[in-house]
N, C-alpha and C positions, 0 to 999 in steps of 0.2 A: 444692449450691449452694456456688458460690465467693468464698470471704472473702478479707481482707487478713492474717487472722490464720495461723499456721502448723498447714498440713493433713495428718494423719499418711499418710507415703507420697509428698508433694507434691516432684516434681522440682525439686533447686535447684542454679543453676550456681557456679562457684568465684568469690568478689567480690574477691579481689585475689589478686596473682601475683606474686613473684618471679622477674628474669628474670638468669640467670648466662651472664656471656656467655666461654667458654674460646675457646682459638687454635683446636681443631676444631668446634666446635659450640655451638649456645645450648641453655641447658635453661630450660625454664619449668616452676615446682612452685606447686602452692597453698600459701600462706602457713598456712590452714585444715588441710590435712593435706598436712605436706610430704611424705609418702611416694608422693605422687600430682603426676605431672607426666610430661614428655614433651622429649626431645632433637632438635634440628634441624642436622641435618649442615651445614657449612661449607662443605661443596668441593661437596654436590651436592641439597641440599635436602633430602634424604629424614627425615621423622619416623618416632620410635620411643617408643614410651612409655617410662618408665625401669624399670632392672629395681630389683627390690628389694634386691641384696644393694651395691649400687652407694656402700660407704661407704667407699671407698680411695681415690675420687676426688679429683684435685688443687685445687687453693681455684682460683674464678673469679678472674681479671683485673679484672672487674666486676661490680657485682651492683646493682641497680634495681626499684622496684616497679612493676608495671606490672598492669591494671584488665581487663584482656579480651586476647584474640585475635580480629581480623577475621576473618583466613581468612590463606592462602598463595596468591601467585600466581608462577606460570611464566613470563617471558618468552624470548626469543630464548634464551639460553644460559642464566642466572640465574634463582634460586629466591628469592622476598621474601616474606619474613614481614608482616605488619602487626599492630600490637600498637597497644592505648589508652594513652596515658601519661599522659591527663589528663580528668575526666569532671566534670559538675557534677548534682546530684538536682535535677529541674526541678518535681517532683511526684510525685505517684502515679495508678498507673492500676490502680481498683477495690480501693483498699488496698495494691497492694505500692509498692513505689520504682520510678520510672524514670529513667535517667540520660540526660544529652547528651550526647554526645562534643564535648571541648573539645580535644584533640588527639591527633594517629595518628604514628605512628614506623613506618619500613620497614626491617628487618633484611636485609642483602643477606647469599644464601650462594649466592656464584658467583665461586667462584675458579676455575671451569672456564675461565670467562671469559679467563684468561690466555694460554689456547693459542688464544682467536679470531682471525678476520682482520681487519685492521684497521676494514673495513667493518662485519663482526659488532659489534666495540666502539661502531662510532658510533653503531649500530641500535637497540645495548639502549640506550645514552645519553639517544636519542629515545624509548623508551619510555619508560624511567625518569622522566626529564623529565617525561610525561603521566600518570605516577602521579604525582606528586609534587602535583598538583593536587589528587589524593584527598584529600589531608592537610586542606587547607581545606574538605570538602565541607560543605555546612550543613545542618542539619537531622538528625541522626541521632541514633537513641535505640532505647536498649533497658534489658531489667530482668533482672536475676538470678533473679529469683520468677516470672514467669510469663512468659506470650506475649504481644506489644502485638501483634500482626498480626491477632490473629481479634477481629472485632464481638462487641459482647456477644451478641447474637442466636444467632451460632453456635455460644459458645462454649457457649451451653445447650443444644443441640441434642447435643452432640458426645455418647458413650455416658461413661456414668459408669468412672472410672479413667482417664480421658485426662490428667489432671493428673500421673500419675505417667510418664509419657514422658519423656522427654529432650525440652527445649524446642524443639529444630530439630523433630522431629518431631512436636510441636503445630501448627506456624508454616504460614500461608497462604502458600505461594511465590510467587505475585504480589508480597507485599510485603514479601520478606524481601531487602534491599539487597543485602547479600552472599552470595549464595545460591550463587554460580558461585566463591566463594574457600573455600567449606569441604568441599569433597571430601575432601583429606587428612587432614582432623582426623575426619571422618568416616569413613573409612575405616578410619582407626588406631582407632574406637571410642574415642573421647575425649569424652564428651558431656558429662561438666560441665566443657568449656572453650568447647563451641560456643554464641557468643552468634548469634540471628538482631537483624539488626538492620532498624528500618525506617527511611525518608528521608520526610520529612513535618513536623508537627508536633504535641505536645501540651502542650496547655494546661490548669489547673486552674484555676478560678474562685475567689475567695473564696467563702465560705459564703453565702449571700442571707440578708439580713437581713428579711425582707418581715415578721415578727410585728410592728415596731416600725410596722408602719402599718395594722395589723390593728384590728378593731374585740374588746373584751374576750376574746369567746369564743374567738379565735383568736391569743390573746395567746403559746400552750401553744407555737408554732411558735418562737420565742426559743429554746428547751428543743431544737428538733428541726431545725435550720436544713438549708435544700435546698445539695447541691453539684451544681457544672457541670462538667461535664470535656468539654473538644472534643479528637476526634484525628483527625486529616489521615494517609492512610498513603499513598502513591505508589509505585504498580505498577512494575516492574523492566521488563516485556515491551517497551517501547518509550522505553527514556530515553533525555533529549537535553533541547537547551538551544533556548529560544525562537528563531524564522525555519529552524535548519537542521534540528528533527525537528518534521512539519506533520504531519498526517493518521494513513492506517490503514497496516499493513503488508499483504502479502498473505492473513497470518493473522485478518487483522481485531481485530489490537490496536493502539491509539491511543496519542497519545501524549499527556503529561501528563493519565493517565487517574490520578485519585486519588479515592478513597474515606473521605468526613469523617464520623466517627459522635460526635454532641453525647448525652451520658450525662450523664442526671441521677440522682443518689441521696438521698432524705430519707427520715426514719421505718422504712429497711431493706427499702424499695423502689427497684428498680432498673430505667429507662428510657432506651432510647435511640431516636435515629431516625438513618439512615442516608440520605444523599445523595453519590452521584458527579458526577464532574466527566470530560471528554474530550475531545481536539480531533474534529474531525467526523470521521469513519468512511470519508472517502473518499480517494484517492491523488492528495494535491496537494500544494504546495511553494509556498515564499517565499521563492525563493533568496537569498541576501545578496548587494546589488552595491553602489555607491555611492551609489544613491537613499537620498530620507530614509525613503519609505514604500515595499520592496520592491513587486514587482505578484504578486497572488498567482497561481497557474496550475491550476486542475483536470485531471488527466494522465485524457487518454482510455485505459480499459485494457478489455479482455476481462471482466476477473473481477470489477470494479467492483460489481457487485448481490453477489455471495459476500462478498467481502471483508462489505460491508454486514452480509448476512443474517448472516456471522460473528457477528458482531461482537455484533449485537443478539441472536442465539439463545445466546452465551454470556450475555449478562446477565439475560435470562429466565431461564434456566436456576440461576443463584445468584441471583438477587433476585427474581422473580418478577413481576408483572406491571413494563412499563415506561412509563415516560410521556418522551417525548425533547424537551427546553427549549431553543430553536434562538432564539440570543438576538442572533444577527449583523444587520449592517445589510442594509436590503435595496434597497440601490442599491450601483456601482463594481462594485469585486474584490469585495466581501463579497456584494454581494447575489445575484452571477453563483455562486458557492461554496455560496450558500445554498439558491436555486432549483435546484443542481445535488442539495444533499442532499434536498429537499424534495420532488424531481423520485423519487430513490431511495427515498423511506420512503413512499411509495404503492404501492409494491411488497410492502410488511410491514404487514399489517393487522393483526397480533399486538399492535402498536407505536403506542400513539398520538403522533403528532408535531405538537407548536403551534409554530409561529412566531412569535415577540416580540420585535421591531425594538427594542430596550432603548434605544437612544440617540435616536430619532423619538417615542418616548412616554414618558420620562422623562428626556430630558435628559440634563445633568453632577449635577443635582443634586434633580430630580422621584421621589424614590425611591419614595412613596410611591405612583406612578402604578403600582406593582407590582400594586395591587388589583385592577387589568383582568386581570392573568394570574391572580392567584389566583383570579378570579371564574371563569375558563373551566376550572380544572384544580378547584377545588373540591371536587366528587364525588368523583373517583376520589382524591384526594389524601384525605380523610377514610377512603375505604374502604381505601388501602392501610394507613392507619393508622402504629402503632409497636410500639416491643415493650414490654414489660412485665410484670418479674418479683415476685414476694413477699419475705418475709424467709427462706419457708423453700425459696425455689429453685424456687416452681411458678410455671412460665407462666402470665400471666393475660391476654395482649396479643400477639399475633405479627405484626412486620409484613411487609404480604404484597405487598408491590410494591416500585418505585425511580423515584424523580424524576433524567434522567439531565439537566445544564445543560452547557449549552457556549456559548460566543462565536467569537472569534478562538484568541487564546491560553489562555480558560480563565481569566483573570484575574480582573480587576476586576470587570466588568460580572455572570460566574460568581457571584464570591464575595457581592456585593450581594443577586443574588437568591436564591441559597441561604441567607443568614444573613436574608433576609425569611421565607421558608417554614420555618427553622430555628423563629423567634419562633413563629410562627403554632401551631404543632407545640409545643414546649414551654408553650405555654399551655394545649393540651387535659392533656398533660402532668399539668402542676402542680395541675392541676382536677382529674383523675381521684387525684391522688395526697392529695388532700385539703388541700394548699397554698394553691390558689384556690377563690374560689367558683365559682359559672358567669357570673357578670356580670364578672369582676376579669381581667388581665391584665397580663405583666408591665410593659409600658410606664405602668402606673398607678404603679410604685415609682421614681422618677427617679433614683437611685443604682446599684443594682442594674440598672436598665434599659440606663442609663452603661456597666456592668460588662460587660453581658452583648455591648455592640455593640463596645465596646471589644477584648472579646476574638475576636469573629470577623474584624474588623479587623485584629488582630497575626496571624491566623492568613494572613488572604491576603497580606500583606507575607511572612511567613517563605517562602509556595508560591512567591510571586513571585521570590525572591531564589534559590530552588532551580533555578525555571525558565528565568527572564530571565539569570540568573546573573551575577557580577561582576569572572570573567579574564576570559581570551580563549575566545571563546567557541567555536571551531571547535577550541581543545585540551581544553576541558572536554568534548566531545562523543565527540575522539576516545577522551579517561579511561573515560568512561563506556561506550564500546563494549567497553572492553580489560577493564574490572570488572566487567562485564555477562557477558561469553563472547561477546555478540554479534560479535566479532571476536576469529579465532582466527589466533594466529600460525604462520607458517608458514617450519619452520626450514631448510628447503630452498630454499624461491621467493626471488624476488626483492625486495629491500629496497623497502617501500612508501613510504619517503623519499627513492628515486632516480626522480624523476618524467622525464617528457622533455616538451619545451613551454613554452607560455608560463607557467606557473604556476610553474616552476621558478625564472626569474629577478624580481630585484627589482625591479621594473620602476616600483613603483609612487612611493618615493623619487626617483628619475628624474625622472620623469613629471612629478610635485610641481615640482620645481627648474625644469625647462622651462617648465612653463604659470606658475609665479610670475615666472620671468626673463624669460620673453618679455611678461607682462604688464607687468612693471619699465621694458624698455627702451620698449615703446610708448609710455608715459605719460611718458616723459625727452624720448624723439624727438618724440613729437604738439610739446610745448611747446617746442621749437625750431623747427617746421615751416614757419615763416617766413622762417627764414633762408636757406634754401636747396634746391633740387628734392630732392638730394640726403639731404636730413632727411628729407624725404616717403614717398621710397622704400625708407628705411628702417625709418619707421613702419608703414610697410602690409606689409612682409615682416617686422618678427618680431610684428606683429598675426596676421598668417597664419601663422605658427608657434605662437605660442599657444593661437589658436581650432582648428590641427589636432590638438594634442597634446590637446584638452579632450576633441577630438571622439573621438579613440582612446579614452581614460580612460571617458570617459560610455558607447563603443560595446563596452570591451572590462571592464566594472566587477566582472561575475562572475568573470573570471579574477582579478584583482587581489586580489577578497575569496574566494580559492579556497575551493574544498569540504574538507571533514575527508576525510583521504586513507583511513583504515583502512576505513570502510564506507561504502556508499551509502547515499541518506536514506532508502529504502525499504527 
């Protein structure tokens, strides 16, 4: 059984590091074990473990404290090492402290760039500008003492002794945000410095005080409070921001795929419920243009059926029996996309597909109407169950399946539905664990129920921030493609930042000026139309110019909102 107390042989990462800066290299050492560390050559970015007899080294020009190494990335010419410069303890997972990254920094090892061409220097600057957006990436979490990428049930199923392996070897690669940045550290066997990170959220609810409302026989719960933890892990296989990354790729990976785990701990018992969300696994897009709501478009492709099959085959293999809840509208663009999804799901007899028009049935606030959805899936939901282990580490119950929810963005409607199902399961879990009796539910305890709802709302907000973004979304997507390794820099190829055609010109400011100027002059000349015929002609002329420019801008909205340059949207 895994606990938060130190275990013999448990692998632990170095927690505080000293960064020493020299003219020729950077040196990173463990403060706990100063003889352990490595150097990074500032000319070529090569990493080497520290020499034991490096006692006569000169004094560094600067010394600072860092809290971990995120990894390294090589751009066109230079190599950059990303380090954690500040962190915040956000709680714990199964008793182990968990930290959120509050700031990062890039250390440049690019002396070779001095011999580069002017275009290579400009491209390198473009790439680095993209990567700078990574410094403010929201929702990055990690632990020095345990892997947080694995769900509770999977952890219990692994062979005894897995906790003695380096944490990066324990991790589920789907959820390691910095997986493609760790290659050099892994190659040099610097296991104690390798931190697998997740992007998502970890929220730990303050202990339930349900005993305050219980009758006398159950007041002892005040001495054994229940604790609830919510963990969301965002998959790295199809990273991207809202609008720019939709649907699936040809391998069946989908945008905004997130595994959410609700963990309950009480009296030494541990229980969890897993749910997943993800974009509709078709080939589709919603290209940003100048419209308020860009049009959805399903891409007709000969491999569409194979893509859907690959996606759900992977889910069934990992999670067991799968129920797909489609919460999209049944009218308009969403309706066409939903109909295409339903048509493909008819070809998969092993996956149950449920179409539930959330907006039509629940409106904007009648979320209690989700009971109609629960009635449809009640039998299967109960059969899927949840995971439960006792204080000796014995598995009492296993979750045998998963519910996959989606709307369009997999945000608001999906989050409300998942929290509703999580509440239903939590009642069953607390009843089984002896916290509630068979006639009680969490909603009977207003204070704790309020905490539960707030917890789910906050995790929904954080996921929305990560997917919807707060910066220039096109730049964010290009940066994600770089970090995740989806885009490989071709050092002998043409510059991706020198594109021919409409996109490379700054037409939008000029077009905007013409439209505003044309409308202004039209208004002014129309006011003077009664004075002479010449003013009337001028008014018509300027009105025509304004209308023409507006038509051009509207027709070419996608070019004005140009696509990301590094990778295609599929």
